[in-house]
C-alpha positions in Angstrom: 29.8 11.6 13.0 29.4 14.3 15.6 32.1 16.4 13.9 30.3 16.1 10.5 26.9 17.1 11.9 28.5 20.0 13.8 29.9 21.3 10.5 26.6 20.8 8.7 24.4 22.5 11.4 26.8 24.7 13.3 24.9 26.5 16.1 21.6 24.7 15.2 22.9 21.3 16.0 21.4 21.0 19.5 21.4 17.9 21.7 21.1 14.7 19.7 21.2 11.0 20.4 24.1 9.8 18.2 23.3 6.2 19.0 19.9 6.5 17.3 19.4 3.7 14.8 16.9 3.4 12.0 17.6 0.8 9.3 17.8 2.6 6.0 18.5 0.7 2.8 17.9 3.1 -0.1 21.0 5.0 -1.1 18.9 7.5 -3.1 16.8 8.2 0.0 20.0 8.6 2.1 21.3 11.1 -0.4 18.2 13.3 -0.1 18.5 13.2 3.7 22.1 14.2 3.6 21.5 17.2 1.3 20.1 19.2 4.3 22.3 21.5 6.4 22.1 24.8 8.2 22.2 26.8 4.9 19.3 25.1 3.0 17.1 23.3 5.5 14.3 26.0 5.6 14.0 25.8 1.8 13.9 22.0 1.8 11.4 21.8 4.6 9.1 24.1 2.7 8.9 21.6 -0.1 5.9 19.2 0.6 7.4 16.6 -1.8 10.6 16.5 0.3 8.9 16.3 3.8 6.4 13.7 2.5 9.0 11.5 0.9 11.2 11.6 4.0 8.2 11.4 6.3 9.4 14.3 8.6 7.8 17.5 9.9 10.6 19.6 11.3 14.3 20.1 11.3 14.8 18.1 14.5 13.4 15.0 12.9 15.5 15.7 9.8 18.7 15.8 11.9 17.6 12.6 13.7 17.1 11.0 10.3 20.6 12.0 9.3 22.0 10.1 12.3 19.9 7.1 11.2 21.5 7.3 7.7 25.1 7.7 9.1 24.6 4.7 11.4 23.2 2.7 8.5 26.4 3.5 6.5 28.5 2.4 9.5 26.5 -0.9 9.7 27.0 -1.6 6.0 23.4 -1.2 5.1 24.2 1.7 2.7 26.9 2.2 0.1 28.6 5.5 0.6 29.9 5.5 -3.0 26.4 5.1 -4.4 25.1 7.9 -2.1 27.9 10.1 -3.6 26.6 9.2 -7.0 23.1 10.5 -6.1 24.5 13.5 -4.2 26.5 14.6 -7.3 23.1 15.2 -9.0 22.0 17.4 -6.1 25.3 19.3 -5.7 23.7 22.7 -6.4 21.3 22.1 -3.5 23.9 20.7 -1.0 26.2 23.7 -1.0 28.5 22.0 1.5 31.6 20.0 0.5 32.0 18.4 3.9 29.5 15.7 3.3 31.2 14.6 0.1 34.6 14.4 1.8 33.1 12.4 4.7 31.4 9.8 2.4 34.6 9.3 0.4 36.4 8.1 3.6 33.7 5.8 4.9 33.8 2.0 5.1 31.1 0.0 6.8 31.8 -2.1 9.9 29.2 -4.8 9.1 27.7 -4.9 12.6 24.7 -7.0 11.4 22.7 -6.0 14.5 19.0 -6.6 14.1 16.1 -5.7 16.3 13.6 -8.5 15.9 10.3 -7.0 17.3 8.3 -10.2 16.5 10.7 -12.3 18.6 10.6 -9.9 21.5 6.8 -9.8 21.4 6.6 -13.6 21.1 8.9 -14.1 24.1 6.8 -11.6 26.1 3.6 -13.3 25.2 5.0 -16.7 26.1 5.8 -15.4 29.6 2.2 -14.1 29.9 0.9 -17.5 28.6 2.9 -19.3 31.3 1.5 -17.1 34.1 -2.1 -17.4 32.8 -1.7 -21.2 32.9 -1.6 -21.0 36.7 -4.6 -18.6 36.9 -7.2 -19.6 34.4 -9.9 -22.3 34.4 -9.2 -25.4 32.2 -11.7 -24.2 29.5 -9.8 -20.9 29.1 -6.4 -22.6 29.2 -7.3 -24.4 26.1 -8.1 -21.1 24.3 -4.8 -19.6 25.4 -3.0 -22.7 24.2 -4.6 -22.3 20.8 -3.3 -18.7 20.6 0.1 -19.8 21.7 0.2 -22.4 19.0 -0.7 -19.7 16.4 2.2 -17.7 17.6 4.7 -20.5 17.5 3.7 -21.7 14.1 3.5 -18.3 12.5 5.6 -18.7 9.3 7.3 -16.3 7.0 7.8 -16.8 3.3 10.5 -15.3 1.0 9.8 -16.1 -2.7 12.4 -15.9 -5.5 11.5 -15.5 -9.1 13.1 -14.2 -12.3 14.6 -15.4 -15.5 16.6 -18.6 -15.8 20.3 -18.3 -14.9 19.8 -15.1 -12.9 21.8 -16.5 -10.0 19.0 -17.7 -7.7 20.8 -20.6 -6.3 23.9 -18.6 -5.6 21.9 -15.8 -3.9 19.9 -18.3 -1.8 23.2 -20.0 -0.7 24.6 -16.6 0.3 21.6 -15.4 2.2 21.5 -18.7 4.2 25.4 -18.8 4.5 25.4 -22.3 3.2 26.4 -24.0 0.0 23.7 -26.7 0.1 22.4 -25.7 -3.3 25.2 -26.0 -5.8 25.5 -26.1 -9.5 25.5 -29.9 -9.4 22.1 -30.2 -7.5 20.1 -27.0 -8.2 16.8 -27.9 -9.7 17.2 -27.4 -13.5 13.7 -27.8 -14.8 10.4 -26.0 -14.2 9.9 -27.3 -10.7 8.8 -25.4 -7.6 11.2 -25.8 -4.7 10.3 -25.1 -1.1 13.2 -24.8 1.4 12.4 -25.2 5.1 14.2 -25.7 8.4 14.5 -29.2 9.9 16.7 -30.9 12.4 16.8 -33.9 10.1 17.9 -32.7 6.6 16.2 -34.5 3.8 14.7 -33.8 0.3 11.2 -35.0 -0.7 10.4 -35.2 -4.4 6.7 -35.1 -5.2 5.2 -36.2 -8.5 2.1 -35.4 -10.5 -0.8 -37.7 -10.4 -2.4 -38.9 -13.6 -5.1 -36.2 -13.8 -2.6 -33.4 -13.0 -0.1 -34.6 -15.7 -2.8 -35.1 -18.4 -4.0 -31.5 -17.6 -0.5 -30.2 -18.2 -0.2 -32.3 -21.3 -3.4 -30.8 -22.7 -2.2 -27.3 -21.9 1.2 -28.0 -23.5 -0.6 -28.9 -26.7 -1.3 -25.2 -27.1 2.4 -24.7 -27.9 4.2 -26.5 -30.7 7.6 -26.8 -28.9 6.1 -28.0 -25.6 3.7 -30.3 -27.5 6.7 -32.2 -28.7 8.3 -32.3 -25.3 5.1 -33.7 -23.7 4.7 -36.5 -26.3 5.0 -39.1 -23.5 2.6 -41.3 -21.6 2.0 -40.8 -17.9 4.1 -42.9 -15.5 3.2 -43.2 -11.9 5.8 -42.3 -9.3 5.3 -42.2 -5.5 6.8 -39.3 -3.5 10.3 -40.2 -2.4 12.8 -39.0 0.2 16.3 -38.7 -1.2 19.6 -37.1 -0.2 20.4 -33.6 -1.4 23.3 -34.8 -3.5 20.9 -37.0 -5.6 18.4 -34.2 -6.4 20.0 -33.5 -9.8 19.0 -37.1 -10.9 15.4 -36.1 -10.6 15.4 -32.5 -11.8 18.0 -32.4 -14.6 16.6 -31.8 -18.1 18.4 -35.0 -19.1 16.5 -37.1 -16.5 13.6 -39.3 -17.7 11.7 -38.5 -14.5 12.0 -34.7 -14.4 8.9 -34.2 -16.6 6.8 -36.0 -13.9 8.2 -33.9 -10.9 5.6 -31.6 -9.4 7.6 -29.9 -6.7 10.5 -30.4 -4.3 10.6 -30.0 -0.5 14.1 -29.3 0.7 14.6 -29.5 4.5 17.9 -28.3 5.9 19.4 -27.5 9.3 20.0 -23.8 8.9 20.2 -21.1 11.5 18.4 -18.5 9.4 15.5 -20.8 8.6 15.0 -21.6 12.3 12.8 -18.5 12.6 10.0 -20.3 10.7 11.2 -18.9 7.4 10.5 -20.7 4.2 12.4 -20.0 0.9 10.2 -20.5 -2.2 12.1 -20.9 -5.4 9.7 -20.6 -8.3 10.3 -21.6 -11.9 9.9 -19.0 -14.7 6.8 -17.0 -14.8 6.4 -17.0 -18.6 5.5 -20.7 -18.5 3.0 -21.6 -21.3 1.8 -24.5 -19.1 -0.9 -22.5 -17.3 -1.3 -24.6 -14.2 2.4 -24.5 -13.4 2.5 -20.8 -13.8 -0.6 -20.3 -11.8 0.9 -22.4 -8.9 4.0 -20.2 -8.9 1.8 -17.1 -8.9 -0.2 -18.3 -5.9 3.0 -19.0 -3.9 4.2 -15.5 -4.8 0.9 -13.9 -3.5 1.3 -15.7 -0.1 4.9 -14.5 0.3 5.9 -11.8 2.8 8.6 -10.6 0.3 9.2 -11.4 -3.3 12.7 -11.1 -4.8 12.7 -10.7 -8.6 16.1 -11.5 -9.9 17.7 -10.0 -13.0 21.4 -10.2 -14.0 23.1 -6.9 -14.0 24.2 -7.7 -17.5 20.6 -8.1 -18.7 18.2 -6.1 -16.6 14.6 -5.2 -17.0 13.7 -6.7 -20.4 10.3 -6.2 -22.0 9.4 -9.7 -20.6 10.4 -8.6 -17.1 8.4 -5.4 -17.4 5.2 -7.1 -18.7 5.2 -9.6 -15.9 6.1 -7.2 -13.1 3.6 -4.6 -14.1 0.8 -7.2 -14.4 1.7 -8.8 -11.1 1.9 -5.4 -9.2 -1.4 -4.3 -10.7 -3.2 -7.3 -9.4 -1.3 -7.6 -6.1 -0.9 -4.0 -4.8 0.1 -5.0 -1.3 3.0 -7.1 -2.4 6.5 -6.3 -1.0 8.5 -6.5 -4.3 12.3 -6.3 -4.3 14.1 -6.1 -7.6 17.6 -7.6 -7.3 20.3 -7.1 -9.8 22.6 -10.1 -9.4 26.2 -10.6 -10.5 26.9 -6.9 -9.9 30.7 -7.7 -10.0 30.4 -8.2 -13.7 30.0 -4.5 -14.4 32.1 -1.5 -13.2 30.9 0.5 -10.2 30.0 3.6 -12.2 28.1 1.4 -14.7 26.2 -0.3 -11.8 25.1 3.0 -10.3 23.9 4.2 -13.7 22.1 0.9 -14.2 20.3 1.0 -10.9 19.3 4.6 -11.6 18.0 3.5 -15.0 16.1 0.5 -13.6 14.6 2.6 -10.8 13.3 5.3 -13.0 12.2 3.1 -15.9 10.2 0.7 -13.7 8.7 3.6 -11.7 7.6 5.3 -14.9 6.2 2.1 -16.3 4.2 1.5 -13.1 2.8 5.1 -13.3 1.6 4.4 -16.9 -0.6 1.6 -15.3 -1.6 3.9 -12.4 0.3 1.8 -10.0 1.8 3.7 -7.0 2.8 0.7 -4.9 6.5 1.2 -3.7 9.2 -1.3 -4.7 12.7 -1.8 -3.6 16.0 -2.2 -5.6 19.2 -4.0 -4.5 22.4 -5.0 -6.4 24.3 -8.0 -5.1 27.2 -10.2 -5.9 27.3 -13.7 -4.4 30.9 -14.1 -5.7 32.1 -11.0 -3.8 30.3 -12.2 -0.6 31.8 -15.7 -0.8 35.3 -14.1 -0.9 34.6 -11.6 1.8 31.5 -11.6 4.0 31.5 -7.8 4.3 31.2 -7.4 0.5 28.5 -8.1 -2.1 25.7 -6.2 -0.4 24.2 -9.6 0.9 24.2 -8.4 4.5 22.2 -5.3 3.6 19.7 -7.4 1.7 19.4 -9.9 4.5 18.8 -7.1 7.0 16.2 -5.6 4.7 14.3 -8.9 4.5 14.4 -9.3 8.3 13.1 -5.8 8.8 10.2 -6.4 6.3 9.3 -9.8 7.7 9.6 -9.6 11.5 9.0 -5.9 11.9 6.3 -5.4 9.2 2.9 -3.8 9.8 1.3 -7.2 8.9 3.3 -9.0 11.6 2.5 -6.4 14.2 -1.2 -6.7 13.2 -0.9 -10.5 13.8 0.6 -10.1 17.3 -1.8 -7.3 18.2 -4.7 -9.5 17.2 -3.5 -12.2 19.6 -3.0 -9.7 22.3 -6.6 -8.5 22.0 -8.0 -12.0 22.2 -5.9 -12.7 25.3 -7.2 -9.5 26.9 -10.8 -10.6 26.2 -10.1 -13.9 27.9 -8.6 -12.1 30.9 -11.6 -9.7 31.1 -14.1 -12.6 31.1 -12.2 -14.4 33.8 -12.1 -11.3 36.0 -15.8 -10.8 35.5 -16.5 -14.4 36.5 -14.4 -14.1 39.6 -16.0 -10.8 40.6 -19.5 -12.5 40.3 -18.4 -15.3 42.6 -16.8 -12.9 45.1 -20.0 -10.9 45.2 -21.9 -14.1 46.0 -19.4 -15.0 48.7 -20.2 -11.8 50.5 -23.8 -12.6 51.0 -25.3 -14.3 54.1 -25.9 -18.0 54.4 -29.3 -18.3 52.8 -28.8 -15.7 50.1 -25.4 -17.3 49.3 -27.0 -20.7 48.7 -29.7 -19.2 46.5 -27.1 -17.2 44.5 -24.9 -20.3 44.1 -27.9 -22.3 42.8 -28.5 -19.5 40.3 -24.9 -19.5 39.2 -24.9 -23.3 38.8 -28.1 -23.2 36.7 -26.7 -20.4 34.6 -23.5 -22.4 34.1 -25.5 -25.5 33.1 -27.5 -23.6 30.6 -24.4 -21.9 29.3 -22.6 -25.2 28.8 -25.6 -26.8 27.0 -25.9 -23.7 24.7 -22.1 -23.7 24.2 -22.1 -27.3 23.0 -25.0 -26.7 20.6 -23.6 -23.5 19.2 -20.1 -24.9 18.6 -21.7 -27.8 16.7 -23.6 -25.3 14.5 -20.3 -23.3 14.1 -18.5 -26.5 13.0 -21.2 -27.0 10.3 -20.6 -23.4 9.1 -16.8 -23.8 9.1 -17.2 -26.7 6.7 -19.0 -24.6 4.1 -17.0 -24.0 0.9 -17.4 -21.6 -1.9 -15.9 -22.1 -5.4 -16.5 -21.7 -9.1 -17.9 -25.0 -10.3 -15.9 -26.7 -13.1 -19.1 -27.6 -15.0 -19.8 -23.9 -15.4 -16.5 -23.5 -17.3 -17.0 -26.6 -19.3 -20.4 -25.4 -20.3 -19.0 -22.0 -21.3 -16.3 -23.7 -23.4 -19.0 -25.8 -25.2 -21.2 -22.8 -25.9 -18.3 -20.7 -27.2 -16.9 -23.5 -29.4 -20.3 -23.9 -30.9 -20.6 -20.1 -31.6 -17.1 -19.9 -33.1 -17.8 -22.9 -35.3 -21.0 -21.4 -36.5 -19.2 -18.1 -37.3 -16.5 -20.0 -39.2 -19.2 -21.6 -41.4 -21.0 -18.4 -41.9 -18.0 -16.1 -42.5 -15.0 -17.5 -44.3 -12.9 -14.4 -43.3 -13.6 -14.9 -39.6 -10.5 -13.9 -37.7 -8.6 -15.1 -34.6 -9.2 -11.7 -33.1 -13.0 -12.0 -33.5 -12.9 -15.4 -31.9 -10.8 -14.0 -29.1 -13.4 -11.2 -28.5 -16.2 -13.8 -28.2 -14.1 -15.9 -25.7 -13.1 -12.9 -23.6 -16.7 -11.5 -23.3 -18.2 -14.8 -22.5 -15.5 -15.5 -19.9 -16.1 -12.1 -18.2 -19.9 -12.5 -18.1 -19.5 -16.0 -16.6 -17.0 -14.9 -13.9 -18.9 -11.7 -13.0 -22.2 -13.5 -12.7 -20.8 -16.4 -10.6 -18.9 -14.0 -8.3 -22.1 -12.0 -7.5 -24.0 -15.2 -6.9 -21.3 -16.8 -4.6 -20.9 -13.5 -2.7 -24.7 -13.5 -2.1 -24.5 -17.1 -0.8 -21.6 -16.2 1.5 -23.5 -13.3 3.1 -26.7 -15.3 3.5 -24.8 -18.1 5.2 -23.1 -15.7 7.6 -26.3 -14.0 8.5 -28.0 -17.3 9.1 -25.3 -18.7 11.4 -25.3 -15.4 13.4 -29.1 -15.8 13.9 -28.7 -19.4 15.0 -26.0 -18.8 17.6 -27.6 -15.4 18.7 -24.8 -13.1 17.7 -25.5 -9.5 16.7 -22.6 -9.0 14.3 -21.3 -5.6 13.2 -18.4 -7.1 11.1 -17.9 -5.7 7.6 -16.5 -7.9 4.9 -14.4 -6.5 2.1 -15.2 -7.9 -1.4 -13.1 -6.7 -4.4 -14.5 -7.9 -7.7 -11.7 -5.9 -9.4 -9.6 -8.9 -8.6 -11.4 -10.6 -11.4 -9.3 -8.5 -13.7 -6.4 -10.8 -12.9 -8.2 -13.7 -14.4 -9.1 -11.6 -17.5 -5.5 -10.6 -17.9 -4.3 -14.2 -17.6 -6.7 -15.4 -20.2 -5.8 -12.5 -22.5 -2.1 -13.3 -22.2 -2.7 -17.0 -22.9 -4.9 -16.3 -25.9 -2.2 -14.1 -27.3 0.2 -17.0 -27.4 -1.6 -19.2 -29.9 -4.1 -19.3 -32.7 -7.5 -20.5 -31.5 -8.5 -21.1 -35.1 -5.6 -23.4 -35.9 -8.3 -26.0 -36.0 -11.7 -25.6 -37.6 -13.2 -28.6 -35.7 -15.7 -27.7 -33.0 -14.6 -30.4 -30.6 -11.0 -29.4 -30.9 -11.8 -25.7 -30.2 -13.8 -26.9 -27.2 -10.9 -29.0 -25.9 -8.5 -26.0 -26.2 -10.9 -23.8 -24.3 -11.3 -26.5 -21.6 -7.6 -26.8 -21.3 -7.3 -23.1 -20.6 -10.4 -22.4 -18.5 -10.2 -25.3 -16.1 -6.6 -24.5 -15.1 -6.6 -20.8 -14.5 -6.7 -19.9 -10.8 -10.1 -19.1 -9.3 -9.2 -18.7 -5.6 -11.0 -15.3 -5.6 -14.3 -17.3 -5.7 -13.4 -19.2 -2.5 -13.5 -16.0 -0.4 -10.7 -17.5 1.7 -9.8 -14.2 3.5 -13.5 -13.4 4.2 -14.2 -17.0 5.4 -11.2 -17.0 7.7 -12.3 -13.7 9.1 -15.8 -15.0 9.7 -14.7 -18.2 11.3 -12.2 -16.4 13.6 -14.8 -13.8 14.6 -17.5 -16.3 15.3 -15.2 -18.6 17.3 -13.8 -15.7 19.3 -17.2 -14.3 20.0 -18.6 -17.6 21.2 -15.6 -18.2 23.4 -16.0 -14.8 25.0 -19.7 -15.6 25.7 -19.1 -18.9 27.5 -16.8 -18.9 30.4 -17.6 -21.7 32.8 -15.8 -21.3 36.1 -15.7 -23.6 39.2 -18.3 -22.6 41.7 -17.6 -23.2 45.4 -20.1 -25.5 47.1 -19.7 -24.5 50.7 -19.7 -21.0 52.3 -17.5 -22.3 55.2 -14.4 -21.6 53.2 -15.8 -18.4 51.6 -13.2 -16.1 53.2 -10.3 -18.2 51.8 -11.9 -18.4 48.3 -12.6 -14.7 48.4 -9.0 -13.9 49.3 -7.7 -16.3 46.6 -10.0 -14.9 43.9 -9.0 -11.3 44.8 -5.3 -12.1 44.4 -6.0 -13.8 41.0 -8.0 -10.7 39.9 -5.0 -8.5 40.8 -2.6 -10.8 38.9 -4.9 -10.9 35.9 -5.3 -7.1 35.9 -1.5 -6.7 35.9 -1.1 -9.2 33.0 -3.8 -7.4 31.0 -1.9 -4.1 31.6 1.3 -5.8 30.5 -0.3 -6.6 27.2 -0.8 -2.9 26.5 2.8 -1.9 27.3 
């Protein structure tokens, strides 16, 4: 490496840290980094698009980034052959053959080293929690324990989606280094599977209740093929624990029970899943059964990363593009990873061209919809990985997932939030101890008077605390949601209007009916959203007054999210003819089947409500810190010395939280 960089930079090389590591996964990005050398760096650094894309400001940072790329090649995170493919297109800029020769000779070492920042932070915080346990009052220990539980139970979700037979089971097996999900037991029908860690491996099969099944059946009636499939009466099954080898008996398309299966919980003893990672395997996302598709979409939204799988032999179809663009438009913060599976089925040169095509076509398609959210692209081969653990690009994908789960900005925000809450607890305890110490320094009479004052203050605080937490509990139980009767009433009005139009105008079209449906739906949702938002803010202001908190918190409401509901309805309406029946009640039933099973979580204000609950609880806890008050001044000097030491220790722990 040093010899290469010396050749590229000559006298401008300077002192560099050749052990510097930055996990880089994009071969195209790596190629752009490696184009720079002593002959062209000034020209490249003058290009704003170049420095912005690489996120650098000067040629020292550029050289440092080159070391990061070269170490990523060494660690098998990058493919030197694919970097060469991209460099060939930049040959007129590179003007140095050395880098080409170097890359042709490279083979990764598959070091698989990973710097888990979340794990480091968690271990550090647990050490601080243990020390605080010996220093804080019982009341504050409970609060600290609550934060510790939040840290320990923080989970990470990786969701898999894509067309059927894209190789999901093979890829999941490879990522987990396990063959627990084989051809003989992989869920075959449209079931959601959730894979978690457990010391005691088992599989739990959950079934629809009667209401859920009849809802799906009514939705299936919108599609002729599914309508035939669902010509079956509901049968009740209780959730059942089975062995993994028997899963196929419940999920095979040939099984009489598969139609009643709601989802599958697979618990296995797996090293990778030990880090509170859940694997979510969703069924197809072009499901005409609305509620099944909606459930899959909700799991995808909650995932830290989404892997959308496409076979290298059939990548980025029109169906793929439509779903991905619609999903990205409505979920701009999603970490989307496109994965071309079965890469061993095409030649290396064809694969590089395919990745280039997918990258550019998808990027251009997103721009057409004004979507600038970044996405990531990998090609993998589970077959190659099974034959040789250094091949197939699985290790690189696994490292990328780790990087974007444990070291992501969202994860850092989560741990920083806990740190701030712990610091507030420490500050309150220090303030309490300082008040007691100041009292202990008074003479006998003044001390007794001060102690009585502190006792009375503590009594009043405690009474107020009990009352305020009761009020807070009432507020926490408040729920917001779009009422089902609103949607049923809408369906009734619209069915009546469409029926009248049919009687009045014999040429009345499906498109005209669709326009009535869409406009009424938009008006209904927009009006209800504004009303519920008003109720939410009134409830929050009221609780703040009751518990005497002057809040400066700002809630973010984004009614543009309603567009996702409009898009979902539009897509469903495009799949069938609303006027296939001219009977008013039948039209109303069809609309009910659609409306009542779209997802309306935006009306629950889940994020805003969690923010409000967390803010109010934290604020109340910081207001009420009841500390033991010494009764007798005779041991004042000992208590003063003890408190002073505790204050010193708490101050050090608070400082440690900032390091």
